C-alpha positions, 0 to 999 in steps of 0.5 A, a space after each residue: 919136840 922131836 929129836 932124831 939121833 943119827 950117825 953121819 957115816 950110816 947110809 940109812 941115817 942120811 935118809 932119815 935126816 932128809 925126810 925130817 927136813 921135809 916133814 918139818 916143813 908141814 909141822 911148823 908148830 913142832 920143834 924138830 932137831 937132829 943130833 949126830 950121835 958122835 957129837 954128843 958122846 953116845 956109846 959106840 954100841 948105840 952109834 952102831 946098832 941104835 941109830 937112827 933113833 927118835 926121842 919125843 919130849 913134851 914139857 921136858 918129859 920123855 914121851 916116847 923113844 924109837 931106836 933103830 927106826 929103819 927096822 920098822 921103815 926099812 932102809 929106803 923110805 920117803 918123808 910120807 912114810 916117816 910122817 905116817 910112822 910119827 902119826 901112827 905112834 901119836 908123835 904128830 897130829 895129822 894135817 887133816 886132824 889139825 885142820 878139823 880141830 882149828 875149825 872147831 869139829 872133830 873127826 869121828 870116823 873116816 871112810 876110804 874107797 875099798 
């Protein structure tokens, strides 16, 4: 489960919510949730300096948390940037890897045109 914590009045949080909706379309096997910090009673300090944030859980156990992800992604980013961030931080498995695993083989290395 991937939980995005946002604050409605924060402009950079709007970008995250829109990106989450797009990324979730490509990962139907992953449960994505968005939670407004105000509605769950988080501290004023967190609502100002901690959002947008990501919490990831598996089997009820917290695997990772990323506070103020816009410090990494910037204030203006695209769904592909968020997806790459989640893959790099081992929250999501890339579509290429999922396809490879479902076909019964594993990618050992990848090459790019340099």
